[in-house]
N, C-alpha and C positions, 0 to 999 in steps of 0.2 A: 148037107152041108158038115163039114168037121168043126173041130172047136176053134182052131184059128181064124176059120172065115166066119163064124160066129162072134167072135169076142171082137174080130176087126172090124164088121160092121157095125157092132155097137160103139166104138171108139173113133170111127171113121169120119164123120164131121168135125170131134175134136182136132182129131190129127192133121185133117186139111185146114184147119183154122190157123194153128200153131205153126204151119209150114209157110202158109200165104201170109203171113201176118210178116213174116222175117224176110221171104223173099221178094224183091221186087217187081220180078218178072213172072206173069202167071207160066209161060213156058218153062221158064227155070223151075218154079216150082213144081211143075205136074213132073218134070224128070225128075226132080230129086222126090217125091214122093212114089216114084216108081221102085226107085232105089231103095226106098223104108220098105216097101211093101215086100222088095225081094230079101232083105237081110233079116225081116222079122220072121220071113215064112221059114227061110235056112236055119234062125235060132230059136225058133220057139220050145223045138224040144229041150231045149236046153234051160227055159226057164221052170223051175222048181214051184214057184209060188202063183200060180193064176191070179190069185186075187191082184198082184200086182202088175197085171198086164198093161195098163194103162200108164203108169210112170215109166214101165221097161219100153213101151213101145214109143214115147214123148223121148226118152233118153235115147234112144236110136233116131230117134228125128232131129234131135238137137246137135249130136255127132255128124249126121248126113247134111245139114246146112251148115255147121262149121268146115267139111269137106269140101261145102261150095263157097263159101267166102276165099278157102286157101289157093283152091282152084281159079277163082278171079283175082285175088290177089298175083298170082304168079302172071297172069297175063297183063296185070298193069304193072309189072318190072319191079312187085314188091317182095323180095324174099323175107316172108313171114317168120322163119326163123330168127331173123334179127329185130324184130320188133317183141323185145321180151324186156320186160321191168319187173323186177320182184320190190314187192311190199309187203309190209306186216300189217295182216287184218284179224280181225277177231274170230274165235270159232267156238264150238262146244266147247274146248278145252283151252281158254285162252288164244293166247297169242302163234297164228300160225302166216305161212308163205301165202302170196297169190299173184299169180300174174296178172296184171289187168292192162296193159298198153293193148294187147294182142285181141285181146276179149272185147275191149271197147270200139278198137278199130274194126273189128268186123260187123259190129252193128252199123258202121257209117255208110254211106251211099259211096259208090265207086269214083266219085269224082272227090269227096274229100278224101279218100283214104289216097287217092294216087297224089294228090298236090300237100298233102301233109307228108308222107313220105319221101317225095323229092325235097321238100324245102327241110325237114328236121333230119331226115336221115343219111340221103345223100347230098345233103349242107349246099343247094342250088339256089344261087341269085333267082331273083324275081325272074329278071330280063332273060336268063338261061332256061328258066322253066317254061317262060313263053314262047321262045323260039322253040325248044322241045314238043312242045303241045300245039304251036301254031295257034295261038292266040294272044290278044294284046296283053300288054304288062297290066293296064286296069283291070281286065278281065282274071289275073293272077291275084290280083290284091284282092278283089272281091270275093274270089274264090277261097282264096286261103284265110279271109277274115271269117266266113262261114264256116267253113271245116272246122277252123279253131273251138267256135263258138259250140259247133254241134258234138266236137269232141269232150269240151267241158262241161257240157251238159249230160250227157252220157256216162262221164268216168265216174267209179263208183268211189265213195269215200270208206273207206276200212271202218271208221268206228262208230258206223250207226247213224241213227236221226238224233240230235240234239235240241232238245228243247228249254226255253228257257226255265231255269230253277223259280220255283215258287214255294210260298210257306216261310215258316220263320225258321230260323238257325236250329239244326239240330231236330227237324219235324220228322226227318225220315227214319234216325237213328233206333234201333230196335235194343240192342246190348250194345255199351260202349267196347270195342274193338282195343287192344293195347296199340301202343305205340310202337314197339318192341314184340316180336313173338316170343311168348315166355321161354326159356330153356326147356328143351326137351331130350329122351333118352330113348333107343328102340332098342329094345333087346329080345333076341329069337327067342319061340317058347318051344320045347320038345314035344309040346301035344300037339296031337291033329289038329289041323285048321277044321273049324265048324261051317257049317253052312249058313247062307244069311239072306233074307229078304232085302235087298236093295232097292229102292224107290226112287232115289234121288235122279235128278236130272246130271246128266254126265257132264263133270266140267263146271256145273253153277250150283250143285250140291242142295239146289233146294225142291222139295218134294210136289209135283205137280198136282194138287188137290185143293179143292175148295178149303180158303181161311189159311192156307200154310204162307208162313212169313220167314225170312230168315236174314241174318246179316253176315257176310266173310269178307275176308281181307285176305289181300297179297301182300307177302313178305318177302323183301329182295335177300340174298344169302350172298357175303356173309354180314353183311352189314345189320340183318334182323330187323331191320325198319320197314315198316308198313308204307308202302307206295299208295294201293288205292283200297278203297271200302265198297262195297256192293251190298245196297240194303233191296233185298227183292220181296214180292210179293205176288201172291196169285191174284187176281182183280175179279176173274168169274170165268164163266163156262164159255167159249168158241167153236166154230165149225172152219175146218179148211177143208175145199172139196167135198162134203159130205160128211166129212170124219171127225167126230168130236173129240174135243178134247178140252184145256183150260188156257187162257191169257196169262200172261205174268209179265210183269213190269221189272227191270233192274236199274236200281239208279247209281251210277258210276260215281264217285269222288275222289277226288285226290286227296292225300290224308295231309297234305301239306298245305293244300289250297282248298275250303270245302266250296268255294263257288267256282271251280273247277267241274262242272258237273257234264255227264252226258247219261243221257236217259234210253232205255232199249226195252224193245217188246217181243215177245217172243210166243208163240203157242206150240203146246206140248201136249203128249198124248200117255196116259199110264194105264195100262193093263193088267192083268192078273200075271202075265209072263213078261211083257217087255214096257220099257219107257223110251219114248223118242220124241224129237222135235218134228212140228207138220211146219213150221214157217218162223220166219223171220223179217223184222223190219228194218231197211237200212235207209241212208240218204241217198241218192242219185241225183245231184244239181240241186237239191233243194224239194227234189221230188220224195213223197212217202212211198217207197217201193217196197212192196211184199215179195219176198221170195220163198217159195213152198216148196215141198219134197217133190212137186212134181216138174221144177226145173231143173232138173239133171245135174249138169256140172255145174251149175251156177250154185247151188245148194248144196250136193251132196258132197264134196270134199272138205267143206269147214261143217255141217250140221248133220249131215246123215251118218248112219252108222246101221251096220249088220246088212246081209245079204237082202237084196229090195227092200234097203231102209227100214226092216221091224226094229229096229232099234237096239238097245243092249239088253240084256235078260236081267230079269229081277230076282230070279231066284239062283243064287248064284253057290256052287259047289266046285273044288278043285276039277279038273279035266285032264291034269297033264299036260296042256298044250304048253306053260313055260314050264322053265326049270331054274332055281333058284339057290346058290350056293355061296353066301357071304354076297360079294358085290360081283359075281359070275353067273350071267344070266345067258339061259339058252331057251329056243322055242322052235316047235317046229314049223315047217313051211306052209302058213294057212294065213288068209285074211284075217281082218278082225280079232286081233289076237287081243283077248282080255283073260286072266286066269288068275285064281286064288295060286298063290306062291310060298303062303308061309302061315303060321301062325306067331303073334307078336306082342309082347308088351310093351305099352306105350306110356311113358311117364311126362306128361306135361301140365306144368303150371302146379306142381305138387301134387296133382292127381293120377294115378296110373287106371289104364284102359286094356282089357285084354280084346285085341284087336285080330283082326286077318289080313293079310295085305293083298291087295289085287293090282296087278301089274296090266298096264296097258302099252303095248309096242307098237308103236307108228302108224293107229290104227284110222288117225284122221290127220298127219302130218308129217313125211317123210321127215326121220330124223328127232323125231321126239318120243320121251317114254316116260310113263308117270307110275308113283308110286300112290295107292290110297288105302288107308288104313281104315279099316272100317269095325266099331263094335257090333255086339251083339243084335242092336237094335237096326242095324244098318244104315249107321249115320257115321259121317266122316270124322274122323278124329284128327286126322294130318293128311295132307295132300302133298305130295313133291314131283317138282316138273325136273327132268334132267335131258339137256340138247345133246346132240349128238355133235362131236367136237368142230364138225364143218358147217353146223346147222346155220342157214342165213349168213354165209360167210361173204356173198356179196352186199348185204347191207351194212354188217359190222365190221368186216376188213380184219377180223382175228379170229382164232380159234377160241374155243370158252376155254380151252385148257391154258391160253395165255392170256385171256382175259379174268377168269378167276383163278388163279394158280391153286389157290390152297384149299378149294370147294371138291367136295365128295365125288368120288369116280363111280360107274357101271363098267362093266364091259359084257355088251348085250350081244351074243353071236359074233365074237371078236372083234367089235367096234366099240371105240371109247366114248361114252358120255358121261357130260359133268352137270353135276346139280347147279340149278338156277335159282328158282324159287320155292317158296310154301306158300300153303293156304290153311287157315283155320275158320272155323264157323263160329258162333255165338252159342251153339250147341254145348260147347267144353267151355263155358265160361260160368 
């Protein structure tokens, strides 16, 4: 028995449960399983990290299940490409785009998908639907009510799970973050960049170790006003699918309205070489839904990073993957583009910091570039986000150069990006 057969035999039960849970008919599930086995066998030589076999196999399974639902949608006269809606959701580096209507419909039964499509996308009257499907109008009404309720229950809420706020006012505050981000200056340094041990969670700044706490704020530019405060804390050890990590909470509050509170929960893992997210908790129609690194397309675009979700490297040294000269940035053609691009002196709030600049080019969300200035301790001094000029234009209806005409610009591989907001942590206070 070769390596592929041995590893498949170990994971076969989990794979079959995964597919049979999602596909309503056993015959269809068996057909899809055969497609998965064949695809996995063909692609197995391309899998570099054999320890990620289960995640890799389930990712193939998820894609094949999605293909099945697309075929069913076609049979039901539902052009899947029309069923798109871009919403903004949270990810490991702030706000990202997410298409949720198509994903939600794929999780519904055939009758639900069909009647929702006819009623909402084709805008057919109930009487016409009844004639087309050869059923009574009363049945159409009943099916439509059920389908809408099922869609509502499965539709993801992008902001995560919200709990009632508890405790006294200010109980969660660690260090008082200012209402306006302090004036800062960034000066390029001619000295070579230094290497650094960077153990922070990508995009959330907390080091996932027991006892760690942190507050950080998000500041709109050019107003420099704080929009949201995040108080974070590691609450204890946790396991996800047998992998050990820590659980951490993030309490997000509007700076202007401290009663506008969202609480989030993550599980993350820190090793000697990498830091990664293992799971996140969100609210699906009032249900506490834990999304993990084994959930493929549901998890990876917003929370995953690196090949086979290995996470971001903690031992940073310049690689030469990204080159920067002033506001001009170029990079090689490679996934997971994160690299040190230079050494800078950052003066903020009257304090001077010797830093390296780590740039991230569209690793989690197409159209977003970030600058992260780290000191010799591997802690964030300043984080800045830039949006591609047409990022989320369907949502905002304007290019960013029009929305924020006075904000700083970067040109990345010939494409314009516009500065949107900054983040600082209580580490610098």
